[in-house]
C-alpha positions as CSV (number, residue, x, y, z in Angstrom):
1,X,22.5,-33.0,-36.6
2,X,20.3,-34.4,-33.8
3,X,17.1,-36.1,-34.8
4,X,14.1,-36.7,-32.5
5,X,13.2,-40.3,-32.2
6,X,9.7,-41.0,-30.8
7,X,9.4,-44.4,-29.1
8,X,6.1,-45.9,-28.2
9,X,6.4,-48.9,-25.8
10,X,4.7,-50.7,-23.0
11,X,3.6,-54.2,-22.0
12,X,1.8,-56.5,-24.3
13,X,-1.9,-55.8,-25.3
14,X,-1.6,-52.1,-24.4
15,X,-2.4,-50.7,-27.9
16,X,1.0,-49.6,-29.0
17,X,0.6,-50.2,-32.7
18,X,-2.6,-48.3,-33.2
19,X,-1.2,-45.3,-31.3
20,X,2.1,-45.3,-33.2
21,X,0.3,-45.5,-36.5
22,X,-1.9,-42.5,-35.7
23,X,1.1,-40.6,-34.6
24,X,3.0,-41.5,-37.8
25,X,0.0,-40.2,-39.8
26,X,0.0,-36.9,-37.8
27,X,3.8,-36.5,-38.0
28,X,4.5,-37.7,-41.5
29,X,6.4,-40.7,-40.0
30,X,7.3,-44.3,-40.5
31,X,7.4,-47.0,-37.9
32,X,10.4,-49.2,-37.0
33,X,9.3,-52.3,-35.1
34,X,11.0,-53.2,-31.9
35,X,9.6,-56.7,-31.6
36,X,11.8,-59.7,-31.5
37,X,9.3,-62.0,-33.3
38,X,7.7,-59.7,-35.8
39,X,10.8,-59.8,-37.9
40,X,9.7,-63.3,-39.0
41,X,7.5,-64.0,-42.1
42,X,4.6,-66.3,-41.4
43,X,4.5,-65.5,-37.7
44,X,1.6,-63.0,-37.9
45,X,-1.1,-63.8,-35.5
46,X,1.0,-65.2,-32.6
47,X,3.4,-62.2,-32.8
48,X,0.6,-59.7,-32.9
49,X,1.7,-57.8,-36.0
50,X,-1.8,-56.2,-36.3
51,X,-0.9,-55.1,-39.9
52,X,-4.4,-53.7,-40.4
53,X,-3.5,-51.0,-37.8
54,X,-1.0,-49.5,-40.3
55,X,-3.9,-48.6,-42.7
56,X,-5.6,-45.5,-41.3
57,X,-7.5,-42.6,-42.9
58,X,-7.1,-44.3,-46.3
59,X,-3.3,-44.2,-45.9
60,X,-0.8,-47.0,-45.5
61,X,1.7,-46.2,-42.8
62,X,5.2,-47.4,-43.9
63,X,6.8,-49.9,-41.4
64,X,10.2,-51.4,-41.1
65,X,11.8,-54.6,-39.5
66,X,8.6,-56.6,-40.0
67,X,8.7,-59.8,-42.2
68,X,12.4,-59.4,-43.0
69,X,13.4,-63.0,-42.3
70,X,11.9,-66.5,-42.6
71,X,10.7,-68.1,-39.4
72,X,13.5,-70.2,-37.9
73,X,16.2,-67.7,-38.7
74,X,18.6,-66.8,-35.8
75,X,18.0,-63.1,-35.1
76,X,19.7,-61.2,-32.3
77,X,20.1,-57.7,-30.8
78,X,23.3,-57.1,-32.8
79,X,21.4,-57.6,-36.1
80,X,18.5,-55.6,-34.8
81,X,20.8,-52.6,-34.1
82,X,22.3,-52.9,-37.6
83,X,18.8,-53.0,-39.1
84,X,17.5,-50.2,-36.9
85,X,20.3,-47.8,-37.9
86,X,19.8,-48.6,-41.6
87,X,16.1,-48.0,-41.3
88,X,16.5,-44.9,-39.2
89,X,18.9,-43.3,-41.7
90,X,16.7,-44.2,-44.6
91,X,13.7,-42.6,-43.0
92,X,15.5,-39.5,-42.0
93,X,17.2,-39.1,-45.4
94,X,13.7,-38.9,-47.0
95,X,12.6,-36.2,-44.6
96,X,10.3,-38.5,-42.6
97,X,9.9,-38.9,-38.9
98,X,11.1,-42.2,-37.4
99,X,8.9,-43.8,-34.7
100,X,10.1,-46.8,-32.8
101,X,7.3,-49.1,-31.6
102,X,7.4,-52.3,-29.7
103,X,7.6,-54.1,-26.4
104,X,10.9,-56.0,-26.6
105,X,12.8,-54.2,-23.8
106,X,16.2,-55.2,-24.9
107,X,15.7,-53.8,-28.3
108,X,14.3,-50.5,-26.9
109,X,17.2,-50.2,-24.5
110,X,19.8,-51.0,-27.1
111,X,18.6,-48.0,-29.2
112,X,18.2,-45.6,-26.2
113,X,21.7,-46.5,-24.9
114,X,23.2,-46.5,-28.3
115,X,24.7,-49.9,-28.0
116,X,27.8,-50.4,-30.2
117,X,27.6,-54.1,-30.6
118,X,30.1,-56.4,-32.2
119,X,31.7,-59.7,-31.5
120,X,34.6,-58.2,-29.6
121,X,36.8,-61.0,-28.3
122,X,38.2,-61.1,-24.8
123,X,41.7,-59.5,-24.9
124,X,43.9,-60.9,-22.1
125,X,46.8,-58.5,-23.0
126,X,44.6,-55.5,-22.7
127,X,43.2,-56.7,-19.4
128,X,46.7,-57.2,-18.0
129,X,47.6,-53.7,-19.0
130,X,44.6,-52.3,-17.2
131,X,45.4,-54.1,-13.9
132,X,47.4,-51.2,-12.5
133,X,44.6,-48.6,-13.0
134,X,42.0,-47.8,-10.4
135,X,38.2,-48.1,-11.1
136,X,38.1,-44.3,-11.1
137,X,40.8,-44.1,-13.8
138,X,39.1,-46.8,-15.9
139,X,35.8,-44.9,-15.6
140,X,37.5,-41.7,-16.8
141,X,39.1,-43.6,-19.7
142,X,35.7,-45.0,-20.7
143,X,34.1,-41.6,-20.4
144,X,36.6,-40.5,-23.1
145,X,35.1,-43.0,-25.5
146,X,31.3,-42.7,-24.7
147,X,28.8,-40.6,-22.8
148,X,28.1,-42.3,-19.5
149,X,24.3,-41.9,-19.3
150,X,23.8,-44.5,-16.6
151,X,25.8,-46.7,-14.3
152,X,25.4,-50.1,-16.1
153,X,29.0,-50.2,-17.5
154,X,30.6,-48.9,-14.3
155,X,28.8,-50.9,-11.6
156,X,31.6,-53.5,-11.3
157,X,35.2,-53.7,-12.4
158,X,34.4,-56.7,-14.7
159,X,31.7,-54.6,-16.5
160,X,34.1,-51.7,-16.7
161,X,36.9,-53.7,-18.2
162,X,34.5,-55.3,-20.7
163,X,33.1,-51.9,-21.8
164,X,36.6,-50.6,-22.3
165,X,37.7,-53.8,-24.1
166,X,34.8,-53.3,-26.5
167,X,35.7,-49.6,-27.1
168,X,39.3,-50.5,-27.8
169,X,38.2,-53.2,-30.3
170,X,35.9,-50.7,-31.9
171,X,38.8,-48.3,-32.5
172,X,40.8,-51.1,-34.1
173,X,37.9,-52.5,-36.1
174,X,35.5,-49.7,-37.0
175,X,34.0,-51.7,-39.8
176,X,32.4,-54.0,-37.3
177,X,30.3,-51.2,-35.8
178,X,27.5,-49.4,-37.5
179,X,27.5,-45.6,-36.7
180,X,24.7,-44.8,-34.2
181,X,22.9,-41.6,-35.2
182,X,22.8,-38.6,-32.9
183,X,19.3,-39.0,-31.4
184,X,17.1,-37.1,-29.0
185,X,14.8,-39.6,-27.4
186,X,11.2,-39.1,-26.5
187,X,10.0,-42.3,-24.9
188,X,6.3,-42.8,-24.2
189,X,4.9,-45.8,-22.4
190,X,1.3,-46.9,-22.5
191,X,0.0,-48.1,-19.1
192,X,-3.2,-49.7,-17.9
193,X,-4.2,-50.8,-14.4
194,X,-3.0,-54.4,-13.7
195,X,-6.6,-55.7,-13.7
196,X,-7.2,-54.2,-17.1
197,X,-4.0,-55.6,-18.6
198,X,-5.1,-59.1,-17.5
199,X,-8.5,-58.6,-19.1
200,X,-7.0,-57.2,-22.3
201,X,-4.6,-60.2,-22.5
202,X,-7.5,-62.6,-22.2
203,X,-9.6,-60.8,-24.9
204,X,-6.7,-60.7,-27.3
205,X,-5.7,-64.3,-26.7
206,X,-9.3,-65.5,-27.5
207,X,-9.3,-63.3,-30.6
208,X,-6.0,-64.8,-31.8
209,X,-7.2,-68.3,-31.3
210,X,-10.4,-67.5,-33.3
211,X,-8.2,-66.0,-36.0
212,X,-6.5,-69.4,-36.7
213,X,-3.4,-69.0,-34.6
214,X,-3.2,-72.8,-34.2
215,X,-3.4,-73.2,-38.0
216,X,-0.6,-70.6,-38.3
217,X,1.7,-72.7,-36.0
218,X,0.7,-75.9,-37.8
219,X,1.6,-74.3,-41.1
220,X,5.0,-73.2,-39.8
221,X,5.7,-76.7,-38.7
222,X,4.6,-78.2,-42.1
223,X,6.8,-75.7,-43.9
224,X,9.9,-77.1,-42.1
225,X,10.4,-74.8,-39.2
226,X,11.9,-77.0,-36.5
227,X,9.7,-77.7,-33.4
228,X,12.7,-76.8,-31.2
229,X,12.9,-73.3,-32.8
230,X,9.2,-72.6,-32.3
231,X,9.5,-73.7,-28.7
232,X,12.3,-71.2,-28.2
233,X,10.2,-68.4,-29.7
234,X,8.0,-68.8,-26.5
235,X,4.5,-67.9,-25.5
236,X,2.0,-68.6,-28.3
237,X,4.4,-70.6,-30.4
238,X,5.7,-72.7,-27.5
239,X,2.3,-73.7,-26.1
240,X,0.6,-74.2,-29.4
241,X,3.4,-76.4,-30.6
242,X,3.1,-78.5,-27.5
243,X,-0.6,-78.8,-28.1
244,X,0.0,-79.9,-31.7
245,X,2.5,-82.5,-30.4
246,X,-0.3,-83.9,-28.1
247,X,1.5,-82.9,-24.9
248,X,-1.6,-81.1,-23.5
249,X,-5.3,-80.6,-24.1
250,X,-6.7,-77.4,-25.7
251,X,-7.9,-76.2,-22.3
252,X,-4.5,-76.8,-20.7
253,X,-2.8,-75.0,-23.5
254,X,-5.1,-72.0,-23.1
255,X,-4.7,-71.7,-19.4
256,X,-0.9,-72.1,-19.5
257,X,-0.6,-69.6,-22.3
258,X,-2.8,-67.1,-20.6
259,X,-0.7,-67.4,-17.4
260,X,2.6,-67.1,-19.3
261,X,1.4,-64.0,-21.2
262,X,0.4,-62.3,-18.0
263,X,3.8,-63.2,-16.5
264,X,5.5,-61.9,-19.6
265,X,3.7,-58.5,-19.3
266,X,4.9,-58.3,-15.7
267,X,8.5,-59.0,-16.8
268,X,8.2,-56.3,-19.5
269,X,7.2,-53.7,-16.8
270,X,10.0,-54.9,-14.6
271,X,12.4,-54.2,-17.5
272,X,11.0,-50.7,-18.2
273,X,11.2,-49.8,-14.5
274,X,14.8,-50.9,-14.4
275,X,15.5,-48.7,-17.4
276,X,14.0,-45.8,-15.4
277,X,16.2,-46.5,-12.4
278,X,19.2,-46.3,-14.7
279,X,18.2,-42.7,-15.6
280,X,16.1,-43.3,-18.8
281,X,13.0,-41.1,-18.9
282,X,9.8,-42.8,-19.9
283,X,6.7,-40.7,-20.1
284,X,3.8,-42.9,-19.0
285,X,0.3,-42.1,-20.3
286,X,-3.0,-43.6,-19.3
287,X,-4.0,-46.2,-21.8
288,X,-7.7,-46.0,-20.8
289,X,-8.0,-42.6,-22.5
290,X,-9.4,-42.2,-26.0
291,X,-6.9,-42.6,-28.9
292,X,-7.3,-38.9,-29.7
293,X,-6.5,-37.8,-26.2
294,X,-3.4,-40.1,-26.1
295,X,-2.3,-38.7,-29.5
296,X,-2.6,-35.1,-28.2
297,X,-0.6,-35.9,-25.1
298,X,2.2,-37.6,-27.1
299,X,2.3,-34.8,-29.7
300,X,2.6,-32.2,-26.8
301,X,5.6,-34.2,-25.4
302,X,7.2,-34.5,-28.8
303,X,6.9,-30.9,-29.6
304,X,8.3,-29.6,-26.3
305,X,11.5,-27.6,-26.9
306,X,10.8,-26.9,-30.6
């Protein structure tokens, strides 16, 4: 049975969470986070969890994949896919509507493309056996395993061989792969004019600093999270850690962080545009509209074809 999955995405500071929460309220849904840093406990302000947004109309909207690991834990897209599938199946089994919400492009793409991830090793014997086959024959073989929604796996012979290698490994080791549900995707992106995105980033950064973001990072360091790990988490955690180490002044930290968040938002849009070029449909809506208007637009898209 095919289940609709509504995805709300877009660059940072575009109001994804509040929109997703309102839609969850309207649809009887639950939210699955697609944010690479919100999985960590204690990383609340810097990762923008905005947990207050999940309480609307006197109701707490259930959410998943937030605060599931201690800060410092090594989390990756393979674990995300396992966790996503478990959360998705749980939500659907209770007759609720799953809504994926977040701006981590790799996580969104992994769900939309139905990545079947595992630590499949390189198989030299398999690759030698495939040497006599043409690219067209290999593509046809791959199409026998998976639906080819885009050209990513077939754009070069190396990618083609790797995709086939993974599928062969999957047949031999089914226990290593979670079963991806049959999903109909409705993907909605929230967009603002570039100037407004920059303004919103500045406003939110100032708010986070006023909400004790520096104290949050200091607390993580004092709790034993290694500095190197916080630096790797990037953006707020990287620059605030450097400030606490005395490597820059407050004003220098602010300016560098402000610049990096703006660059990050640009990279997010680049990722989403690449997804579109690969054939993934994203319905972009105007973020400057009222919340009610945006909700009505998304509900109309979601209900098409019912």
